[in-house]
PDB file of N, CA, C and O in Angstrom:
ATOM      1  N   UNK A   1      17.627  -2.892 -16.912  1.00  0.00           N
ATOM      2  CA  UNK A   1      17.137  -2.721 -15.420  1.00  0.00           C
ATOM      3  C   UNK A   1      15.899  -2.072 -15.455  1.00  0.00           C
ATOM      4  O   UNK A   1      15.837  -1.163 -16.283  1.00  0.00           O
ATOM      5  N   UNK A   2      14.956  -2.269 -14.829  1.00  0.00           N
ATOM      6  CA  UNK A   2      13.600  -1.866 -14.382  1.00  0.00           C
ATOM      7  C   UNK A   2      13.707  -0.552 -13.804  1.00  0.00           C
ATOM      8  O   UNK A   2      14.673   0.015 -13.293  1.00  0.00           O
ATOM      9  N   UNK A   3      12.753  -0.257 -13.951  1.00  0.00           N
ATOM     10  CA  UNK A   3      12.882   0.837 -12.707  1.00  0.00           C
ATOM     11  C   UNK A   3      11.670   0.952 -11.574  1.00  0.00           C
ATOM     12  O   UNK A   3      10.447   0.850 -11.669  1.00  0.00           O
ATOM     13  N   UNK A   4      12.660   1.236 -10.344  1.00  0.00           N
ATOM     14  CA  UNK A   4      12.007   1.129  -9.201  1.00  0.00           C
ATOM     15  C   UNK A   4      11.326   2.535  -8.735  1.00  0.00           C
ATOM     16  O   UNK A   4      11.782   3.679  -8.718  1.00  0.00           O
ATOM     17  N   UNK A   5       9.823   1.907  -8.294  1.00  0.00           N
ATOM     18  CA  UNK A   5       9.577   3.358  -7.160  1.00  0.00           C
ATOM     19  C   UNK A   5       8.943   3.301  -5.915  1.00  0.00           C
ATOM     20  O   UNK A   5       8.895   2.261  -5.257  1.00  0.00           O
ATOM     21  N   UNK A   6       8.354   4.581  -5.481  1.00  0.00           N
ATOM     22  CA  UNK A   6       8.124   4.081  -4.096  1.00  0.00           C
ATOM     23  C   UNK A   6       6.871   4.841  -3.987  1.00  0.00           C
ATOM     24  O   UNK A   6       6.871   5.940  -4.540  1.00  0.00           O
ATOM     25  N   UNK A   7       5.660   4.415  -3.297  1.00  0.00           N
ATOM     26  CA  UNK A   7       4.689   4.903  -3.543  1.00  0.00           C
ATOM     27  C   UNK A   7       4.226   5.398  -2.033  1.00  0.00           C
ATOM     28  O   UNK A   7       4.519   4.657  -1.095  1.00  0.00           O
ATOM     29  N   UNK A   8       3.519   6.616  -1.771  1.00  0.00           N
ATOM     30  CA  UNK A   8       3.079   6.883  -0.794  1.00  0.00           C
ATOM     31  C   UNK A   8       1.337   6.699  -0.458  1.00  0.00           C
ATOM     32  O   UNK A   8       1.031   7.813  -0.034  1.00  0.00           O
ATOM     33  N   UNK A   9       0.578   6.176  -0.452  1.00  0.00           N
ATOM     34  CA  UNK A   9      -0.556   5.969  -0.417  1.00  0.00           C
ATOM     35  C   UNK A   9      -1.459   6.509   0.685  1.00  0.00           C
ATOM     36  O   UNK A   9      -1.102   6.075   1.780  1.00  0.00           O
ATOM     37  N   UNK A  10      -2.441   7.262   0.741  1.00  0.00           N
ATOM     38  CA  UNK A  10      -3.348   7.694   1.469  1.00  0.00           C
ATOM     39  C   UNK A  10      -4.712   7.239   1.683  1.00  0.00           C
ATOM     40  O   UNK A  10      -5.373   7.908   0.889  1.00  0.00           O
ATOM     41  N   UNK A  11      -5.482   6.482   2.309  1.00  0.00           N
ATOM     42  CA  UNK A  11      -6.665   6.185   1.833  1.00  0.00           C
ATOM     43  C   UNK A  11      -7.696   6.418   2.904  1.00  0.00           C
ATOM     44  O   UNK A  11      -7.383   6.185   4.071  1.00  0.00           O
ATOM     45  N   UNK A  12      -8.779   6.813   2.634  1.00  0.00           N
ATOM     46  CA  UNK A  12      -9.410   7.302   3.720  1.00  0.00           C
ATOM     47  C   UNK A  12     -11.139   6.979   2.583  1.00  0.00           C
ATOM     48  O   UNK A  12     -11.394   6.931   1.380  1.00  0.00           O
ATOM     49  N   UNK A  13     -12.042   6.814   4.084  1.00  0.00           N
ATOM     50  CA  UNK A  13     -13.298   5.845   3.986  1.00  0.00           C
ATOM     51  C   UNK A  13     -13.270   4.617   5.182  1.00  0.00           C
ATOM     52  O   UNK A  13     -12.516   4.506   6.149  1.00  0.00           O
ATOM     53  N   UNK A  14     -14.122   3.954   4.837  1.00  0.00           N
ATOM     54  CA  UNK A  14     -13.919   3.013   6.062  1.00  0.00           C
ATOM     55  C   UNK A  14     -12.785   2.177   6.268  1.00  0.00           C
ATOM     56  O   UNK A  14     -12.669   0.951   6.266  1.00  0.00           O
ATOM     57  N   UNK A  15     -12.325   2.705   6.368  1.00  0.00           N
ATOM     58  CA  UNK A  15     -10.871   1.734   6.282  1.00  0.00           C
ATOM     59  C   UNK A  15     -10.023   1.291   7.705  1.00  0.00           C
ATOM     60  O   UNK A  15      -8.946   0.705   7.601  1.00  0.00           O
ATOM     61  N   UNK A  16     -10.339   1.472   8.429  1.00  0.00           N
ATOM     62  CA  UNK A  16      -9.758   1.212  10.196  1.00  0.00           C
ATOM     63  C   UNK A  16     -11.061   0.108  10.720  1.00  0.00           C
ATOM     64  O   UNK A  16     -12.240   0.193  10.378  1.00  0.00           O
ATOM     65  N   UNK A  17     -10.554  -0.755  11.490  1.00  0.00           N
ATOM     66  CA  UNK A  17     -11.835  -1.638  12.277  1.00  0.00           C
ATOM     67  C   UNK A  17     -12.516  -2.495  11.485  1.00  0.00           C
ATOM     68  O   UNK A  17     -13.644  -2.864  11.813  1.00  0.00           O
ATOM     69  N   UNK A  18     -11.723  -3.062   9.965  1.00  0.00           N
ATOM     70  CA  UNK A  18     -12.888  -3.545   8.752  1.00  0.00           C
ATOM     71  C   UNK A  18     -11.293  -4.716   8.198  1.00  0.00           C
ATOM     72  O   UNK A  18     -11.412  -5.381   7.169  1.00  0.00           O
ATOM     73  N   UNK A  19     -10.307  -4.769   8.813  1.00  0.00           N
ATOM     74  CA  UNK A  19      -9.263  -5.619   8.362  1.00  0.00           C
ATOM     75  C   UNK A  19      -8.416  -5.023   7.471  1.00  0.00           C
ATOM     76  O   UNK A  19      -7.294  -5.515   7.352  1.00  0.00           O
ATOM     77  N   UNK A  20      -8.785  -3.850   6.671  1.00  0.00           N
ATOM     78  CA  UNK A  20      -7.896  -3.806   5.960  1.00  0.00           C
ATOM     79  C   UNK A  20      -6.215  -3.886   5.878  1.00  0.00           C
ATOM     80  O   UNK A  20      -5.589  -4.650   5.143  1.00  0.00           O
ATOM     81  N   UNK A  21      -5.803  -3.183   6.551  1.00  0.00           N
ATOM     82  CA  UNK A  21      -3.975  -3.741   6.801  1.00  0.00           C
ATOM     83  C   UNK A  21      -4.013  -5.116   6.775  1.00  0.00           C
ATOM     84  O   UNK A  21      -3.238  -5.640   5.975  1.00  0.00           O
ATOM     85  N   UNK A  22      -4.732  -5.863   7.459  1.00  0.00           N
ATOM     86  CA  UNK A  22      -3.875  -7.310   7.295  1.00  0.00           C
ATOM     87  C   UNK A  22      -4.712  -7.951   5.816  1.00  0.00           C
ATOM     88  O   UNK A  22      -4.051  -8.862   5.317  1.00  0.00           O
ATOM     89  N   UNK A  23      -5.726  -7.708   5.221  1.00  0.00           N
ATOM     90  CA  UNK A  23      -5.851  -7.537   3.634  1.00  0.00           C
ATOM     91  C   UNK A  23      -5.040  -7.571   2.993  1.00  0.00           C
ATOM     92  O   UNK A  23      -4.729  -8.608   2.406  1.00  0.00           O
ATOM     93  N   UNK A  24      -4.040  -5.833   2.799  1.00  0.00           N
ATOM     94  CA  UNK A  24      -3.009  -5.718   1.945  1.00  0.00           C
ATOM     95  C   UNK A  24      -1.787  -6.080   2.701  1.00  0.00           C
ATOM     96  O   UNK A  24      -0.720  -5.848   2.133  1.00  0.00           O
ATOM     97  N   UNK A  25      -1.762  -6.514   3.673  1.00  0.00           N
ATOM     98  CA  UNK A  25      -0.458  -7.689   3.506  1.00  0.00           C
ATOM     99  C   UNK A  25      -0.378  -8.259   3.260  1.00  0.00           C
ATOM    100  O   UNK A  25       0.751  -8.527   2.852  1.00  0.00           O
ATOM    101  N   UNK A  26      -1.675  -9.494   3.123  1.00  0.00           N
ATOM    102  CA  UNK A  26      -2.035 -10.479   2.672  1.00  0.00           C
ATOM    103  C   UNK A  26      -1.950 -10.431   1.029  1.00  0.00           C
ATOM    104  O   UNK A  26      -1.616 -11.387   0.329  1.00  0.00           O
ATOM    105  N   UNK A  27      -2.344  -9.037   0.525  1.00  0.00           N
ATOM    106  CA  UNK A  27      -2.382  -9.111  -1.001  1.00  0.00           C
ATOM    107  C   UNK A  27      -0.591  -9.098  -1.188  1.00  0.00           C
ATOM    108  O   UNK A  27      -0.022  -9.945  -1.876  1.00  0.00           O
ATOM    109  N   UNK A  28       0.104  -8.056  -0.495  1.00  0.00           N
ATOM    110  CA  UNK A  28       1.259  -7.998  -0.633  1.00  0.00           C
ATOM    111  C   UNK A  28       2.464  -8.949  -0.671  1.00  0.00           C
ATOM    112  O   UNK A  28       3.640  -8.689  -0.925  1.00  0.00           O
ATOM    113  N   UNK A  29       1.789 -10.298  -0.307  1.00  0.00           N
ATOM    114  CA  UNK A  29       2.477 -11.779  -0.584  1.00  0.00           C
ATOM    115  C   UNK A  29       2.595 -12.046  -1.905  1.00  0.00           C
ATOM    116  O   UNK A  29       3.467 -12.818  -2.304  1.00  0.00           O
ATOM    117  N   UNK A  30       1.693 -11.412  -2.772  1.00  0.00           N
ATOM    118  CA  UNK A  30       1.257 -12.140  -4.068  1.00  0.00           C
ATOM    119  C   UNK A  30       2.323 -10.729  -5.247  1.00  0.00           C
ATOM    120  O   UNK A  30       2.600 -10.994  -6.417  1.00  0.00           O
ATOM    121  N   UNK A  31       2.639  -9.677  -4.729  1.00  0.00           N
ATOM    122  CA  UNK A  31       3.663  -9.239  -5.721  1.00  0.00           C
ATOM    123  C   UNK A  31       4.987  -8.733  -4.698  1.00  0.00           C
ATOM    124  O   UNK A  31       5.262  -8.470  -3.528  1.00  0.00           O
ATOM    125  N   UNK A  32       5.499  -8.802  -5.914  1.00  0.00           N
ATOM    126  CA  UNK A  32       7.291  -8.283  -5.554  1.00  0.00           C
ATOM    127  C   UNK A  32       7.628  -6.793  -4.745  1.00  0.00           C
ATOM    128  O   UNK A  32       8.649  -6.146  -4.977  1.00  0.00           O
ATOM    129  N   UNK A  33       6.774  -6.457  -3.943  1.00  0.00           N
ATOM    130  CA  UNK A  33       6.861  -5.233  -2.995  1.00  0.00           C
ATOM    131  C   UNK A  33       7.311  -5.085  -1.493  1.00  0.00           C
ATOM    132  O   UNK A  33       6.703  -5.756  -0.659  1.00  0.00           O
ATOM    133  N   UNK A  34       8.068  -4.468  -1.192  1.00  0.00           N
ATOM    134  CA  UNK A  34       8.325  -4.246   0.085  1.00  0.00           C
ATOM    135  C   UNK A  34       7.612  -2.877   1.157  1.00  0.00           C
ATOM    136  O   UNK A  34       6.870  -2.167   0.479  1.00  0.00           O
ATOM    137  N   UNK A  35       7.683  -2.553   2.205  1.00  0.00           N
ATOM    138  CA  UNK A  35       7.159  -1.424   2.435  1.00  0.00           C
ATOM    139  C   UNK A  35       6.471  -1.812   3.497  1.00  0.00           C
ATOM    140  O   UNK A  35       6.539  -2.945   3.973  1.00  0.00           O
ATOM    141  N   UNK A  36       5.571  -0.631   4.054  1.00  0.00           N
ATOM    142  CA  UNK A  36       4.529  -1.322   4.967  1.00  0.00           C
ATOM    143  C   UNK A  36       3.037  -0.821   4.840  1.00  0.00           C
ATOM    144  O   UNK A  36       2.727  -0.438   3.712  1.00  0.00           O
ATOM    145  N   UNK A  37       1.955  -0.755   5.924  1.00  0.00           N
ATOM    146  CA  UNK A  37       1.028  -0.261   5.793  1.00  0.00           C
ATOM    147  C   UNK A  37       0.478  -0.026   7.499  1.00  0.00           C
ATOM    148  O   UNK A  37       0.633  -0.849   8.401  1.00  0.00           O
ATOM    149  N   UNK A  38      -0.206   1.359   7.620  1.00  0.00           N
ATOM    150  CA  UNK A  38      -0.698   1.743   9.015  1.00  0.00           C
ATOM    151  C   UNK A  38      -2.104   2.463   9.236  1.00  0.00           C
ATOM    152  O   UNK A  38      -2.672   3.015   8.293  1.00  0.00           O
ATOM    153  N   UNK A  39      -2.520   2.439  10.231  1.00  0.00           N
ATOM    154  CA  UNK A  39      -3.331   3.015  10.844  1.00  0.00           C
ATOM    155  C   UNK A  39      -3.000   4.621  10.777  1.00  0.00           C
ATOM    156  O   UNK A  39      -2.042   4.751  11.540  1.00  0.00           O
ATOM    157  N   UNK A  40      -3.279   5.709  10.317  1.00  0.00           N
ATOM    158  CA  UNK A  40      -3.195   7.061  10.986  1.00  0.00           C
ATOM    159  C   UNK A  40      -4.133   7.333  12.303  1.00  0.00           C
ATOM    160  O   UNK A  40      -5.148   6.638  12.350  1.00  0.00           O
ATOM    161  N   UNK A  41      -3.909   8.307  13.438  1.00  0.00           N
ATOM    162  CA  UNK A  41      -5.021   8.696  13.953  1.00  0.00           C
ATOM    163  C   UNK A  41      -5.868   9.516  13.548  1.00  0.00           C
ATOM    164  O   UNK A  41      -6.832   9.734  14.281  1.00  0.00           O
ATOM    165  N   UNK A  42      -5.791  10.020  12.618  1.00  0.00           N
ATOM    166  CA  UNK A  42      -6.616  10.873  11.611  1.00  0.00           C
ATOM    167  C   UNK A  42      -8.219   9.921  11.041  1.00  0.00           C
ATOM    168  O   UNK A  42      -9.276  10.489  10.769  1.00  0.00           O
ATOM    169  N   UNK A  43      -7.982   8.374  10.979  1.00  0.00           N
ATOM    170  CA  UNK A  43      -9.018   7.550  10.858  1.00  0.00           C
ATOM    171  C   UNK A  43      -8.664   6.824   9.526  1.00  0.00           C
ATOM    172  O   UNK A  43      -9.069   5.710   9.191  1.00  0.00           O
ATOM    173  N   UNK A  44      -7.638   7.847   8.654  1.00  0.00           N
ATOM    174  CA  UNK A  44      -6.459   7.053   7.226  1.00  0.00           C
ATOM    175  C   UNK A  44      -5.832   6.180   7.581  1.00  0.00           C
ATOM    176  O   UNK A  44      -5.387   6.150   8.729  1.00  0.00           O
ATOM    177  N   UNK A  45      -5.586   5.078   6.570  1.00  0.00           N
ATOM    178  CA  UNK A  45      -4.573   4.487   6.345  1.00  0.00           C
ATOM    179  C   UNK A  45      -3.369   4.490   5.389  1.00  0.00           C
ATOM    180  O   UNK A  45      -3.491   4.339   4.173  1.00  0.00           O
ATOM    181  N   UNK A  46      -2.350   4.648   5.938  1.00  0.00           N
ATOM    182  CA  UNK A  46      -1.247   4.986   5.022  1.00  0.00           C
ATOM    183  C   UNK A  46      -0.525   3.453   4.239  1.00  0.00           C
ATOM    184  O   UNK A  46      -0.626   2.402   4.871  1.00  0.00           O
ATOM    185  N   UNK A  47      -0.080   3.454   3.366  1.00  0.00           N
ATOM    186  CA  UNK A  47       0.480   2.804   2.853  1.00  0.00           C
ATOM    187  C   UNK A  47       2.122   3.278   2.038  1.00  0.00           C
ATOM    188  O   UNK A  47       2.307   4.079   1.122  1.00  0.00           O
ATOM    189  N   UNK A  48       2.901   2.615   2.630  1.00  0.00           N
ATOM    190  CA  UNK A  48       4.213   2.830   1.391  1.00  0.00           C
ATOM    191  C   UNK A  48       4.726   1.330   0.844  1.00  0.00           C
ATOM    192  O   UNK A  48       4.739   0.214   1.364  1.00  0.00           O
ATOM    193  N   UNK A  49       5.083   1.777  -0.273  1.00  0.00           N
ATOM    194  CA  UNK A  49       5.437   0.586  -0.879  1.00  0.00           C
ATOM    195  C   UNK A  49       6.712   0.345  -2.146  1.00  0.00           C
ATOM    196  O   UNK A  49       6.486   0.883  -3.230  1.00  0.00           O
ATOM    197  N   UNK A  50       7.297  -0.012  -2.074  1.00  0.00           N
ATOM    198  CA  UNK A  50       8.346   0.122  -3.292  1.00  0.00           C
ATOM    199  C   UNK A  50       8.509  -1.200  -4.017  1.00  0.00           C
ATOM    200  O   UNK A  50       8.349  -2.287  -3.462  1.00  0.00           O
ATOM    201  N   UNK A  51       8.881  -1.018  -5.461  1.00  0.00           N
ATOM    202  CA  UNK A  51       9.415  -2.394  -5.914  1.00  0.00           C
ATOM    203  C   UNK A  51       9.449  -1.892  -7.665  1.00  0.00           C
ATOM    204  O   UNK A  51       9.561  -0.674  -7.801  1.00  0.00           O
ATOM    205  N   UNK A  52       9.367  -2.674  -8.925  1.00  0.00           N
ATOM    206  CA  UNK A  52       9.079  -2.463  -9.981  1.00  0.00           C
ATOM    207  C   UNK A  52       7.941  -1.488 -10.059  1.00  0.00           C
ATOM    208  O   UNK A  52       6.881  -1.665  -9.458  1.00  0.00           O
ATOM    209  N   UNK A  53       8.201  -0.441 -10.829  1.00  0.00           N
ATOM    210  CA  UNK A  53       6.991   0.249 -11.271  1.00  0.00           C
ATOM    211  C   UNK A  53       5.922  -0.440 -11.856  1.00  0.00           C
ATOM    212  O   UNK A  53       4.860  -0.050 -11.371  1.00  0.00           O
ATOM    213  N   UNK A  54       5.778  -1.319 -12.715  1.00  0.00           N
ATOM    214  CA  UNK A  54       4.369  -2.204 -12.750  1.00  0.00           C
ATOM    215  C   UNK A  54       4.069  -2.905 -11.988  1.00  0.00           C
ATOM    216  O   UNK A  54       2.883  -3.233 -11.969  1.00  0.00           O
ATOM    217  N   UNK A  55       5.066  -3.517 -10.916  1.00  0.00           N
ATOM    218  CA  UNK A  55       4.438  -4.243  -9.959  1.00  0.00           C
ATOM    219  C   UNK A  55       3.919  -3.690  -8.438  1.00  0.00           C
ATOM    220  O   UNK A  55       3.269  -4.278  -7.574  1.00  0.00           O
ATOM    221  N   UNK A  56       4.472  -2.327  -8.473  1.00  0.00           N
ATOM    222  CA  UNK A  56       3.736  -1.242  -7.483  1.00  0.00           C
ATOM    223  C   UNK A  56       2.327  -1.369  -8.033  1.00  0.00           C
ATOM    224  O   UNK A  56       1.377  -1.712  -7.328  1.00  0.00           O
ATOM    225  N   UNK A  57       2.222  -1.037  -9.502  1.00  0.00           N
ATOM    226  CA  UNK A  57       1.166  -0.401 -10.018  1.00  0.00           C
ATOM    227  C   UNK A  57      -0.081  -1.651  -9.954  1.00  0.00           C
ATOM    228  O   UNK A  57      -1.262  -1.339  -9.802  1.00  0.00           O
ATOM    229  N   UNK A  58       0.303  -2.881 -10.072  1.00  0.00           N
ATOM    230  CA  UNK A  58      -0.167  -4.215  -9.763  1.00  0.00           C
ATOM    231  C   UNK A  58      -1.044  -4.766  -8.544  1.00  0.00           C
ATOM    232  O   UNK A  58      -2.109  -5.378  -8.465  1.00  0.00           O
ATOM    233  N   UNK A  59      -0.081  -4.254  -7.602  1.00  0.00           N
ATOM    234  CA  UNK A  59      -0.368  -4.254  -6.107  1.00  0.00           C
ATOM    235  C   UNK A  59      -1.222  -3.285  -5.793  1.00  0.00           C
ATOM    236  O   UNK A  59      -1.962  -3.727  -4.915  1.00  0.00           O
ATOM    237  N   UNK A  60      -1.482  -2.251  -6.046  1.00  0.00           N
ATOM    238  CA  UNK A  60      -2.560  -0.877  -6.126  1.00  0.00           C
ATOM    239  C   UNK A  60      -4.001  -1.452  -6.319  1.00  0.00           C
ATOM    240  O   UNK A  60      -4.977  -1.387  -5.572  1.00  0.00           O
ATOM    241  N   UNK A  61      -3.796  -2.198  -7.890  1.00  0.00           N
ATOM    242  CA  UNK A  61      -4.957  -1.979  -8.132  1.00  0.00           C
ATOM    243  C   UNK A  61      -5.726  -3.419  -8.100  1.00  0.00           C
ATOM    244  O   UNK A  61      -6.779  -3.756  -8.642  1.00  0.00           O
ATOM    245  N   UNK A  62      -4.631  -4.302  -7.095  1.00  0.00           N
ATOM    246  CA  UNK A  62      -5.180  -5.335  -6.777  1.00  0.00           C
ATOM    247  C   UNK A  62      -5.453  -5.239  -5.108  1.00  0.00           C
ATOM    248  O   UNK A  62      -5.785  -6.199  -4.413  1.00  0.00           O
ATOM    249  N   UNK A  63      -5.184  -3.533  -4.517  1.00  0.00           N
ATOM    250  CA  UNK A  63      -5.580  -3.108  -3.444  1.00  0.00           C
ATOM    251  C   UNK A  63      -7.444  -2.868  -3.646  1.00  0.00           C
ATOM    252  O   UNK A  63      -8.354  -3.577  -3.217  1.00  0.00           O
ATOM    253  N   UNK A  64      -7.505  -1.595  -4.459  1.00  0.00           N
ATOM    254  CA  UNK A  64      -8.285  -1.891  -4.931  1.00  0.00           C
ATOM    255  C   UNK A  64      -9.536  -2.245  -5.662  1.00  0.00           C
ATOM    256  O   UNK A  64     -10.490  -1.479  -5.801  1.00  0.00           O
ATOM    257  N   UNK A  65      -9.452  -3.560  -6.156  1.00  0.00           N
ATOM    258  CA  UNK A  65     -10.031  -4.238  -6.512  1.00  0.00           C
ATOM    259  C   UNK A  65     -10.465  -4.843  -5.006  1.00  0.00           C
ATOM    260  O   UNK A  65     -11.688  -4.817  -4.869  1.00  0.00           O
ATOM    261  N   UNK A  66      -9.918  -5.253  -4.125  1.00  0.00           N
ATOM    262  CA  UNK A  66     -10.213  -6.227  -3.000  1.00  0.00           C
ATOM    263  C   UNK A  66     -11.327  -5.147  -1.997  1.00  0.00           C
ATOM    264  O   UNK A  66     -12.503  -5.233  -1.645  1.00  0.00           O
ATOM    265  N   UNK A  67     -10.384  -4.289  -1.825  1.00  0.00           N
ATOM    266  CA  UNK A  67     -11.014  -3.067  -0.510  1.00  0.00           C
ATOM    267  C   UNK A  67     -11.647  -2.135  -1.083  1.00  0.00           C
ATOM    268  O   UNK A  67     -12.028  -1.321  -0.241  1.00  0.00           O
ATOM    269  N   UNK A  68     -12.068  -1.748  -2.554  1.00  0.00           N
ATOM    270  CA  UNK A  68     -12.628  -0.487  -3.350  1.00  0.00           C
ATOM    271  C   UNK A  68     -13.892  -0.053  -2.894  1.00  0.00           C
ATOM    272  O   UNK A  68     -14.458   0.859  -3.496  1.00  0.00           O
ATOM    273  N   UNK A  69     -14.421  -0.602  -1.882  1.00  0.00           N
ATOM    274  CA  UNK A  69     -15.715  -0.392  -1.393  1.00  0.00           C
ATOM    275  C   UNK A  69     -15.739  -0.140  -0.089  1.00  0.00           C
ATOM    276  O   UNK A  69     -16.860  -0.017   0.404  1.00  0.00           O
ATOM    277  N   UNK A  70     -14.682  -0.013   0.710  1.00  0.00           N
ATOM    278  CA  UNK A  70     -14.140   0.679   1.595  1.00  0.00           C
ATOM    279  C   UNK A  70     -13.766   1.926   1.906  1.00  0.00           C
ATOM    280  O   UNK A  70     -13.883   2.507   2.985  1.00  0.00           O
ATOM    281  N   UNK A  71     -13.094   2.482   0.423  1.00  0.00           N
ATOM    282  CA  UNK A  71     -12.414   3.592   0.308  1.00  0.00           C
ATOM    283  C   UNK A  71     -13.159   4.159  -0.405  1.00  0.00           C
ATOM    284  O   UNK A  71     -13.917   3.691  -1.255  1.00  0.00           O
ATOM    285  N   UNK A  72     -12.931   5.534  -0.002  1.00  0.00           N
ATOM    286  CA  UNK A  72     -13.778   6.680  -0.390  1.00  0.00           C
ATOM    287  C   UNK A  72     -12.662   7.590  -1.491  1.00  0.00           C
ATOM    288  O   UNK A  72     -12.803   8.200  -2.550  1.00  0.00           O
ATOM    289  N   UNK A  73     -11.761   7.345  -0.763  1.00  0.00           N
ATOM    290  CA  UNK A  73     -11.062   9.039  -1.313  1.00  0.00           C
ATOM    291  C   UNK A  73      -9.068   8.219  -1.329  1.00  0.00           C
ATOM    292  O   UNK A  73      -8.593   7.898  -0.239  1.00  0.00           O
ATOM    293  N   UNK A  74      -8.304   8.038  -2.496  1.00  0.00           N
ATOM    294  CA  UNK A  74      -7.011   8.001  -2.869  1.00  0.00           C
ATOM    295  C   UNK A  74      -5.970   9.381  -2.813  1.00  0.00           C
ATOM    296  O   UNK A  74      -6.006  10.564  -3.151  1.00  0.00           O
ATOM    297  N   UNK A  75      -5.169   8.566  -2.259  1.00  0.00           N
ATOM    298  CA  UNK A  75      -3.959   9.800  -2.815  1.00  0.00           C
ATOM    299  C   UNK A  75      -2.909   8.912  -2.477  1.00  0.00           C
ATOM    300  O   UNK A  75      -2.633   8.346  -1.419  1.00  0.00           O
ATOM    301  N   UNK A  76      -2.239   8.909  -3.904  1.00  0.00           N
ATOM    302  CA  UNK A  76      -1.047   8.923  -4.262  1.00  0.00           C
ATOM    303  C   UNK A  76       0.402   9.915  -4.273  1.00  0.00           C
ATOM    304  O   UNK A  76       0.428  10.696  -5.224  1.00  0.00           O
ATOM    305  N   UNK A  77       1.459   9.969  -3.449  1.00  0.00           N
ATOM    306  CA  UNK A  77       2.577   9.913  -3.870  1.00  0.00           C
ATOM    307  C   UNK A  77       3.599   9.788  -4.807  1.00  0.00           C
ATOM    308  O   UNK A  77       4.423   9.102  -4.202  1.00  0.00           O
ATOM    309  N   UNK A  78       4.113  10.054  -6.044  1.00  0.00           N
ATOM    310  CA  UNK A  78       4.921   8.549  -6.308  1.00  0.00           C
ATOM    311  C   UNK A  78       6.208   9.251  -6.221  1.00  0.00           C
ATOM    312  O   UNK A  78       6.236  10.338  -6.797  1.00  0.00           O
ATOM    313  N   UNK A  79       7.665   8.730  -5.413  1.00  0.00           N
ATOM    314  CA  UNK A  79       9.158   9.325  -5.811  1.00  0.00           C
ATOM    315  C   UNK A  79       9.871   7.656  -5.537  1.00  0.00           C
ATOM    316  O   UNK A  79       9.391   6.524  -5.469  1.00  0.00           O
ATOM    317  N   UNK A  80      10.946   8.108  -5.457  1.00  0.00           N
ATOM    318  CA  UNK A  80      12.247   7.591  -5.671  1.00  0.00           C
ATOM    319  C   UNK A  80      12.477   6.504  -4.407  1.00  0.00           C
ATOM    320  O   UNK A  80      12.731   6.684  -3.216  1.00  0.00           O
ATOM    321  N   UNK A  81      12.263   5.246  -5.244  1.00  0.00           N
ATOM    322  CA  UNK A  81      12.623   3.796  -4.345  1.00  0.00           C
ATOM    323  C   UNK A  81      14.409   4.768  -3.324  1.00  0.00           C
ATOM    324  O   UNK A  81      15.243   5.607  -3.664  1.00  0.00           O
ATOM    325  N   UNK A  82      14.172   4.070  -2.256  1.00  0.00           N
ATOM    326  CA  UNK A  82      15.083   4.011  -1.303  1.00  0.00           C
ATOM    327  C   UNK A  82      15.413   2.855  -0.966  1.00  0.00           C
ATOM    328  O   UNK A  82      16.566   2.775  -0.540  1.00  0.00           O
ATOM    329  N   UNK A  83      14.635   1.606  -1.005  1.00  0.00           N
ATOM    330  CA  UNK A  83      15.477   0.211  -0.690  1.00  0.00           C
ATOM    331  C   UNK A  83      15.447   0.111   0.624  1.00  0.00           C
ATOM    332  O   UNK A  83      15.921  -0.984   0.928  1.00  0.00           O
ATOM    333  N   UNK A  84      15.108   0.741   1.602  1.00  0.00           N
ATOM    334  CA  UNK A  84      14.826   0.845   3.029  1.00  0.00           C
ATOM    335  C   UNK A  84      14.300  -0.720   3.733  1.00  0.00           C
ATOM    336  O   UNK A  84      14.592  -1.419   4.703  1.00  0.00           O
ATOM    337  N   UNK A  85      13.284  -0.749   2.494  1.00  0.00           N
ATOM    338  CA  UNK A  85      12.703  -1.764   3.223  1.00  0.00           C
ATOM    339  C   UNK A  85      13.206  -3.179   3.073  1.00  0.00           C
ATOM    340  O   UNK A  85      13.970  -3.319   2.118  1.00  0.00           O
ATOM    341  N   UNK A  86      12.942  -4.342   3.841  1.00  0.00           N
ATOM    342  CA  UNK A  86      13.077  -5.751   3.070  1.00  0.00           C
ATOM    343  C   UNK A  86      12.351  -6.633   3.334  1.00  0.00           C
ATOM    344  O   UNK A  86      12.785  -7.781   3.429  1.00  0.00           O
ATOM    345  N   UNK A  87      11.263  -6.382   3.491  1.00  0.00           N
ATOM    346  CA  UNK A  87      10.099  -6.782   3.546  1.00  0.00           C
ATOM    347  C   UNK A  87       8.672  -6.241   3.702  1.00  0.00           C
ATOM    348  O   UNK A  87       8.706  -5.240   4.417  1.00  0.00           O
ATOM    349  N   UNK A  88       7.437  -6.536   3.295  1.00  0.00           N
ATOM    350  CA  UNK A  88       6.001  -5.788   3.806  1.00  0.00           C
ATOM    351  C   UNK A  88       5.941  -5.872   4.894  1.00  0.00           C
ATOM    352  O   UNK A  88       6.728  -6.785   5.144  1.00  0.00           O
ATOM    353  N   UNK A  89       5.497  -5.511   5.874  1.00  0.00           N
ATOM    354  CA  UNK A  89       4.611  -5.547   6.941  1.00  0.00           C
ATOM    355  C   UNK A  89       3.849  -4.272   7.772  1.00  0.00           C
ATOM    356  O   UNK A  89       3.976  -3.090   7.451  1.00  0.00           O
ATOM    357  N   UNK A  90       3.019  -4.773   8.924  1.00  0.00           N
ATOM    358  CA  UNK A  90       1.951  -4.088   9.315  1.00  0.00           C
ATOM    359  C   UNK A  90       2.214  -3.089  10.501  1.00  0.00           C
ATOM    360  O   UNK A  90       2.273  -3.556  11.639  1.00  0.00           O
ATOM    361  N   UNK A  91       2.380  -1.703  10.292  1.00  0.00           N
ATOM    362  CA  UNK A  91       2.722  -1.128  11.363  1.00  0.00           C
ATOM    363  C   UNK A  91       2.106  -0.805  12.324  1.00  0.00           C
ATOM    364  O   UNK A  91       1.120  -0.307  11.782  1.00  0.00           O
ATOM    365  N   UNK A  92       1.934  -0.705  13.447  1.00  0.00           N
ATOM    366  CA  UNK A  92       0.871  -0.579  15.185  1.00  0.00           C
ATOM    367  C   UNK A  92       1.663   0.544  15.817  1.00  0.00           C
ATOM    368  O   UNK A  92       1.355   0.966  16.931  1.00  0.00           O
TER     369      UNK A  92
END
């Protein structure tokens, strides 16, 4: 059995009003991950993703590759997966 994990990521930079959530959601379709992405009132974007550890990391790497020019800082907390999500969504 492969290890699953949950990441709770906060992105700061020019990450709101630039299609960050939409692009992240589209990228998520290419990976076996569940969770959500949402704008925060303080201007950051929060991403919560769960899946097999390697798959989650590849998803985060794809976000960095696609949106890295907009990201100034990334904070990642790695946690135990809860299995609470059925798919990956945008939260409004």
